[in-house]
C-alpha positions as CSV (number, residue, x, y, z in Angstrom):
1,M,103.8,133.6,100.7
2,T,102.0,135.4,103.6
3,G,98.4,134.2,104.2
4,L,98.8,131.3,101.7
5,P,99.5,127.6,102.5
6,S,103.0,126.4,101.7
7,T,101.6,124.4,98.8
8,E,101.2,127.7,97.0
9,D,104.8,128.7,97.4
10,V,107.1,129.2,94.4
11,D,110.2,127.0,94.0
12,S,113.1,129.2,93.0
13,T,115.1,126.2,91.8
14,T,112.6,125.5,89.0
15,A,112.0,129.2,87.9
16,G,113.8,128.5,84.6
17,I,112.2,125.2,83.8
18,D,110.6,126.5,80.6
19,R,114.0,127.5,79.3
20,V,115.9,124.3,79.4
21,D,116.0,121.4,77.0
22,T,113.6,118.4,77.4
23,A,116.1,116.1,79.0
24,S,117.0,118.6,81.6
25,R,113.3,119.4,82.2
26,V,112.4,115.8,82.7
27,R,115.3,115.3,85.2
28,I,114.2,118.4,87.2
29,L,110.7,117.2,87.4
30,I,111.7,113.7,88.5
31,E,114.3,115.1,91.1
32,A,111.5,117.2,92.5
33,Q,109.6,114.1,93.6
34,R,112.4,112.9,96.0
35,G,111.1,115.1,98.8
36,A,107.7,113.3,98.8
37,V,109.3,110.2,100.4
38,D,111.0,112.2,103.0
39,A,107.7,114.0,103.8
40,A,105.9,110.7,104.2
41,L,108.7,109.3,106.4
42,A,108.6,112.4,108.7
43,A,104.9,111.7,109.2
44,S,105.4,108.0,110.2
45,A,104.0,108.4,113.7
46,G,100.7,109.8,112.4
47,I,100.5,107.2,109.7
48,A,101.0,104.4,112.3
49,Q,98.2,105.9,114.4
50,A,95.9,106.1,111.4
51,T,96.7,102.5,110.5
52,D,95.9,101.2,114.0
53,A,92.6,103.0,113.9
54,V,91.8,101.5,110.5
55,V,92.7,98.0,111.7
56,A,90.5,98.4,114.8
57,A,87.6,99.5,112.7
58,L,87.9,96.7,110.2
59,R,88.4,94.0,112.8
60,G,84.9,95.1,114.0
61,D,82.0,96.0,111.9
62,G,83.4,99.4,110.9
63,R,84.4,100.8,107.5
64,V,86.9,103.2,106.1
65,V,86.0,106.1,103.9
66,V,88.7,108.2,102.2
67,V,87.5,111.6,100.9
68,G,89.3,114.1,98.7
69,A,88.8,116.7,96.0
70,G,90.6,116.8,92.6
71,T,93.9,114.9,92.7
72,S,93.4,113.9,96.3
73,G,90.0,112.4,95.6
74,R,91.3,110.5,92.6
75,L,94.1,109.1,94.7
76,A,91.6,108.1,97.4
77,V,89.5,106.2,94.9
78,L,92.5,104.6,93.3
79,D,93.9,103.3,96.6
80,A,90.6,101.9,97.8
81,S,89.7,100.3,94.5
82,E,92.9,98.2,94.5
83,L,92.2,96.4,97.8
84,P,89.5,93.9,96.6
85,P,91.7,92.2,93.9
86,T,95.0,92.5,95.9
87,F,93.7,91.4,99.3
88,G,90.3,89.9,98.7
89,F,88.8,92.7,100.8
90,A,85.2,93.8,100.5
91,A,84.9,96.9,98.4
92,E,82.1,98.4,100.5
93,R,84.2,98.3,103.7
94,Y,87.0,100.5,102.3
95,E,85.8,103.2,99.9
96,G,87.3,106.3,98.2
97,R,85.0,109.2,97.5
98,I,85.7,112.3,95.4
99,A,84.1,115.8,95.4
100,G,81.8,116.0,92.4
101,G,81.1,112.3,92.3
102,D,82.6,109.6,90.0
103,G,82.4,111.8,87.0
104,A,85.1,113.9,88.6
105,L,87.5,111.0,88.3
106,R,87.9,111.7,84.5
107,R,86.9,115.4,84.2
108,S,87.4,118.2,86.7
109,V,84.2,119.4,88.3
110,E,84.8,123.1,88.9
111,G,83.8,124.4,92.3
112,A,83.2,120.9,93.8
113,E,85.9,121.3,96.4
114,D,84.3,124.5,97.7
115,D,81.1,122.8,98.7
116,A,81.2,122.0,102.4
117,A,77.6,120.9,102.5
118,A,78.2,118.4,99.7
119,G,81.2,117.1,101.7
120,A,78.9,116.5,104.7
121,A,76.3,114.8,102.6
122,C,79.0,112.6,101.1
123,V,79.6,110.9,104.4
124,A,76.0,110.7,105.7
125,D,76.3,107.0,106.0
126,V,79.5,107.2,108.2
127,A,78.9,106.3,111.8
128,R,80.6,105.4,115.1
129,G,83.0,102.6,114.6
130,D,84.0,103.9,111.1
131,V,87.2,105.8,110.1
132,L,87.0,108.9,107.8
133,I,90.3,109.9,106.2
134,G,90.1,113.4,104.7
135,V,92.8,114.2,102.1
136,S,93.7,117.8,101.1
137,A,97.1,119.1,100.1
138,S,96.6,122.6,101.6
139,G,94.1,121.3,104.3
140,S,91.7,124.0,103.2
141,A,89.3,122.2,100.8
142,A,85.8,123.0,102.1
143,F,84.4,119.7,100.7
144,V,86.9,117.7,102.7
145,R,86.5,119.8,105.8
146,G,82.8,119.4,105.7
147,A,83.1,115.7,105.3
148,L,85.5,115.4,108.2
149,A,83.4,117.6,110.5
150,A,80.2,115.7,109.7
151,A,81.9,112.3,110.2
152,R,83.4,113.4,113.6
153,A,80.0,114.6,114.7
154,R,78.6,111.2,113.9
155,G,81.2,109.5,116.1
156,A,83.7,108.3,113.5
157,V,87.4,108.4,114.1
158,T,88.8,111.2,111.8
159,V,92.1,111.4,110.1
160,A,93.5,114.4,108.2
161,L,96.2,113.9,105.5
162,V,97.7,117.2,104.5
163,N,100.9,118.5,102.9
164,A,101.0,121.9,104.6
165,G,101.5,122.9,108.3
166,D,99.0,124.6,110.5
167,S,96.0,123.6,108.4
168,A,92.4,123.8,109.5
169,L,91.8,120.2,108.4
170,A,94.6,118.8,110.6
171,A,93.4,120.9,113.6
172,A,89.9,119.5,113.3
173,A,90.9,115.8,113.1
174,D,91.5,113.2,115.7
175,I,94.7,112.1,114.0
176,A,96.8,114.4,111.8
177,I,99.2,113.2,109.2
178,E,101.2,116.2,108.1
179,A,103.4,115.0,105.2
180,I,104.7,118.5,104.5
181,T,106.1,118.9,101.0
182,A,108.2,121.7,99.6
183,A,106.9,124.1,97.0
184,E,105.8,122.4,93.8
185,P,108.1,122.5,90.7
186,I,105.1,124.1,89.0
187,A,103.7,126.5,91.6
188,G,100.5,125.2,93.1
189,S,100.3,122.0,91.1
190,T,99.8,119.6,94.0
191,R,99.4,116.7,91.6
192,M,103.2,116.6,91.8
193,R,105.1,116.6,95.1
194,A,102.1,116.6,97.3
195,G,100.2,114.1,95.2
196,T,103.2,111.7,95.3
197,A,103.4,112.0,99.1
198,Q,99.6,111.4,99.4
199,K,99.9,108.3,97.2
200,I,102.7,107.0,99.5
201,V,100.7,107.6,102.7
202,L,97.5,106.1,101.4
203,N,99.2,103.1,100.0
204,T,101.1,102.6,103.3
205,I,97.9,102.9,105.5
206,S,95.9,100.5,103.4
207,T,98.7,97.9,102.9
208,A,99.8,98.0,106.5
209,A,96.2,97.6,107.6
210,M,95.7,94.6,105.3
211,I,98.9,93.0,106.7
212,G,97.6,93.6,110.2
213,L,94.3,91.9,109.3
214,G,96.1,88.8,108.2
215,K,95.7,89.4,104.5
216,T,99.3,88.4,103.8
217,Y,101.6,85.6,104.9
218,R,104.9,87.2,105.5
219,N,105.2,89.2,102.3
220,R,103.0,87.0,100.2
221,M,99.7,88.1,98.9
222,V,97.7,85.1,100.1
223,D,94.3,86.6,99.8
224,V,94.7,87.6,96.2
225,V,91.6,87.2,94.1
226,A,92.5,85.1,91.0
227,S,90.4,87.1,88.6
228,N,92.7,86.8,85.5
229,A,95.3,84.4,84.1
230,K,98.2,86.2,85.7
231,L,96.7,86.2,89.2
232,R,95.5,82.6,88.8
233,A,99.2,81.6,88.0
234,R,100.3,83.6,91.0
235,A,97.8,81.8,93.2
236,E,98.9,78.4,92.0
237,R,102.6,79.4,92.6
238,L,101.8,80.5,96.1
239,V,100.1,77.2,96.9
240,R,103.2,75.3,95.7
241,E,105.5,77.5,97.6
242,L,103.6,77.2,100.9
243,A,102.2,73.7,100.7
244,G,105.0,71.9,99.0
245,D,104.7,69.3,96.2
246,V,100.9,69.3,95.6
247,D,98.7,69.5,92.6
248,A,98.2,73.3,93.0
249,P,95.4,73.7,90.4
250,A,93.4,70.9,91.8
251,V,93.8,71.9,95.5
252,L,93.0,75.6,94.6
253,D,89.9,74.5,92.8
254,A,88.8,72.4,95.8
255,A,89.5,75.4,98.0
256,G,87.1,77.6,96.0
257,G,90.1,79.6,94.7
258,S,91.4,80.7,98.1
259,V,95.1,80.4,98.5
260,K,94.9,80.3,102.3
261,V,92.3,77.6,102.4
262,A,94.2,75.6,99.8
263,V,97.4,75.8,101.9
264,V,95.7,74.7,105.1
265,M,93.9,71.9,103.3
266,A,97.2,70.6,101.9
267,R,99.3,71.2,105.0
268,S,96.8,69.8,107.5
269,N,95.2,67.2,105.2
270,V,91.7,68.4,105.8
271,D,88.7,69.3,103.7
272,R,87.6,72.8,102.7
273,V,85.0,73.3,105.5
274,T,87.5,72.3,108.2
275,A,90.2,74.5,106.7
276,E,87.9,77.5,106.6
277,R,86.9,76.8,110.2
278,L,90.6,76.6,111.3
279,L,91.3,79.9,109.5
280,E,88.3,81.6,111.1
281,S,89.5,80.5,114.5
282,A,92.9,81.9,113.8
283,G,91.4,85.3,112.8
284,G,92.3,84.6,109.1
285,R,96.0,84.6,109.9
286,L,97.7,81.8,108.0
287,A,100.9,82.1,110.0
288,A,99.0,81.0,113.1
289,L,98.3,77.6,111.5
290,I,101.3,76.8,109.3
291,D,104.1,78.3,111.3
292,E,103.2,75.9,114.1
293,S,102.8,72.8,112.0
């Protein structure tokens, strides 16, 4: 469609979706999501750049703020909110923010995405050393553009995550991630293909960054916060897997609930303070300690 972003195109293959039976309709909608993975893969270079910027910020005193409107904002908040329990990462250092405020997580706040000034105000605390990731399917949301422009003016590294080519948001960012998706199965409903691609990209950046920061050992979640029975059982299992035949509950308790500290205590036969010191000197990377022992 001339003058409109590709996210507003009409998919001719789903034109009759309201005229088929439920089983066919469900299959069409699921099939339509396949392209989201391909779009994310095609944007791998930009995703890697963004991940490196995030790691660099978080290794220092910087923070990451992810901003979006509507579906994009909800995905930003969702991704950031999962990092503390999964990786034991401080919530205030990796935040998701949505146009219209937290109330917009449950109910749409009409017009919020059109307010560039509110976007700029949303990132008033962003500074040099931080990373701002702006998410907008079309790349035209004024709220996100305002946030990105303000953050860049304040010295932050800016990343644009978009699903359409030649967008204003991508052109204004230091790093552009263009995960270009095809027309939506329901025209303009970017909660579908584009939203799925955004979820993949945001998950990839945050997870890859946590791995880079030593929050995992190989593919194990060794900084998990044991905040419920399931996670406590997982933490104890990890201690047994990585430290051998030990009294995992007792060692974990002595380690203050930290899997990494418990493993170092058991493997190196040291107390908690010494184990914590060893981990600090290794930059939090468990592999640096137990792969050499």
